[in-house]
N, C-alpha and C positions, 0 to 999 in steps of 0.2 A: 262245653262251654255249665258252668251249672250257677242256675239261679237258687240261692234261698230265701225264703219267703217268712215272713214274721208270722205265727198264726193267729194273733189277735185274742188269745184268747189267755196271754199268759200275765203273768205284771209286769211292772217295767224291767223293776231289778233283775227276773227273772231271763227276761227278754235278753236285756244288755250282756248282765253274767255270760249268756251261751253265743251271743254274737263275738262278745272278746274274742272268746275262745274259739270259733269254728271261723272266722275272717281268713284266717292263709289259704284257708282250701276251697272258698267259696272265689265264682269269677264276679260275682252281684252280689248284695243283698238290697233286699227291697224293705222294706217297713212298711207294711199295709194295714197300719189302724186305725180305722172307719171310726173309732170312741174316742181316739186320742184330740183334743184342738190341736192349732198350729206351733201355741206355744210348747206345749210337750211333742212334740215332732222336732221340735227346733231342741229342746234339753237332750234329745237322745241321739241328735248330729254332733253336738258340742261333745258329749260321754265316748261318744266313740272316735270321732278327734284326739282329743286327750286321749285313750286308748292307744294312739298309731293305727285304725283302721281308715284305709286311705278311701278318702270320698268320689274317688274316682270307681269308686266299686260302688257307692251306697245308692240307690234307688227309691225315690220315692212314690206313691201311690195318691193323684190327685191333688197335688199341691208345689202346681207352676209356680207360684210365688218362690215356695222356699230351695225350689230345684235349681232356681234362679242365682236367689243370693246368696247360696251355700258353693256355687257351682257345683252339684255335684254331678254324680256320671247319668244321671235321668229320670224322667217323667215316665212312668207307668199308669194309664187310662182305660180305662171298663168298655167293652162294647159297643155301648152307646155313647159316647164321647166323639167329637168330630175333630180328629186328630188337624185336620187342616187350619181350623181355626188358631191355632195356635202357632201366632207369625214370626216372633222370636223364639225359635229352635232350643231347648235345651241340648245335652250333647247326645241324647239317646231318647227316640221317643218311642214306648212299645203300647199294645193294644192287645187285651186279652180278645181272641176271638173264639167261637166253635162249630164256624161254616168255609168248606170255600169261599162260598161269595164275599162272606165276610174278611174273609181274610186277601180277597185280592179288592174291597173297599177298601180297607185300611192300607194296605202297600199305597195304593194311590192317594191317599188322603197324607202320606210323608211317611209312616210305622216305617220306626229301623228295623224290629223285630216284633212276633207274634208267638202271643203262647198260649198251642191250643187244646183245648178239652174241654171233659176232663176224658182221655184215653182210655185209661182203666176204675174199676170200681172204687173209691173212696169213702170214707164214713162220711167225709166235707159236706158229698154232696149227695149223701143217703136216700135210695128211691129213686135217682134218677139214671136211667141208664149209661154205660162210657161210651164212649164215642169209638173208642178200635182203636186199632194200629194201623187198620184198611183206609178208614179215613183222615187217620194222621198223612201218612204216604200220599193220599191225592191232594191233601193240602200244600204238602210240602213240594208237590208239582206245577200247585197253581200261582206260587209265586216267586219271586228270584230272593226275596229278602229269606232272613232267616227264621224257622219256625221251631219254638221251645216246648216240646211236652210238657205235661203238667197234669197232676190228677192220677193216685195211685201207682204214682214210681217208686218199684225198689233198686236195690241197685243190681239187681238180676235183670231187671226188666229197662234197663238203659240202656244194653245190647240192640235189644229188639228197636227200642226209639231210634236210634239213630241206623240203622238200619232201612227202615223207613225214612231215611231222610232230615230229621230234625237235626238241626243244628248242638242239642243238647238237652240237657230236660231241669223244671223246677221243681221244686221240693218243699215240702212244710213242714208238717208234724212227723215226717219220715225224718227231720233230724231233732228240730225244737223239742218234739216231744220224747226224743230216743231216751235210753237210759243214760245212752253214753254216746250226746250230739258227737265231739269229735271222732270216738271211733265212726259214729253213725257216716257223717260229711268226709271221712277218711275210705269209707269201703262207697261212695257215689262218684268220689274222685279217681279210685283205682278203674274204677269198671270205666268212664270216661278216658282214661289213659290206659287199659287193656282195648278197646275198640282199635282209637286211635294207632298202636304198635300194629294192629292188624287188618286198615285197611291200604 
């Protein structure tokens, strides 16, 4: 499973152009733009639909009403949010978590998947120690729902994450900020496929 997440640092047009090019290789595309208002997020969804990007691939962060109105793939929320308060569920409810304890809590609240990280050192979490692959393994063993590894993921690290029990990986700058985003996402897709053939 490959989740691709917007960085929050690119222009609307740059993000859009890259997303349209990479979508065939992604399982899910996350619109994680904290500075965008609802109107801009809606415009982004409309532009993606016009470019034939399936709505069943699109997940938005924190915008429950938009997830419902446009019948998107799902809604992703921070660790601090209570998923049990969402009474009418979107197709998927995801949460970011940073510990086994929170993984169990979010599973009980009704999460369909979890982002666990950051697994490896990453510039987006500069100065914050990585949680590592052993903690990833313990977290995947603590819950029955899919755990997605995030943070410092490279194609070479995909196999390690999957062998620790992760159901997939989530990538931001490794794809969106790559010199060739299409080649980058193809490398991640190839790494996921390679491990699947060896299982």
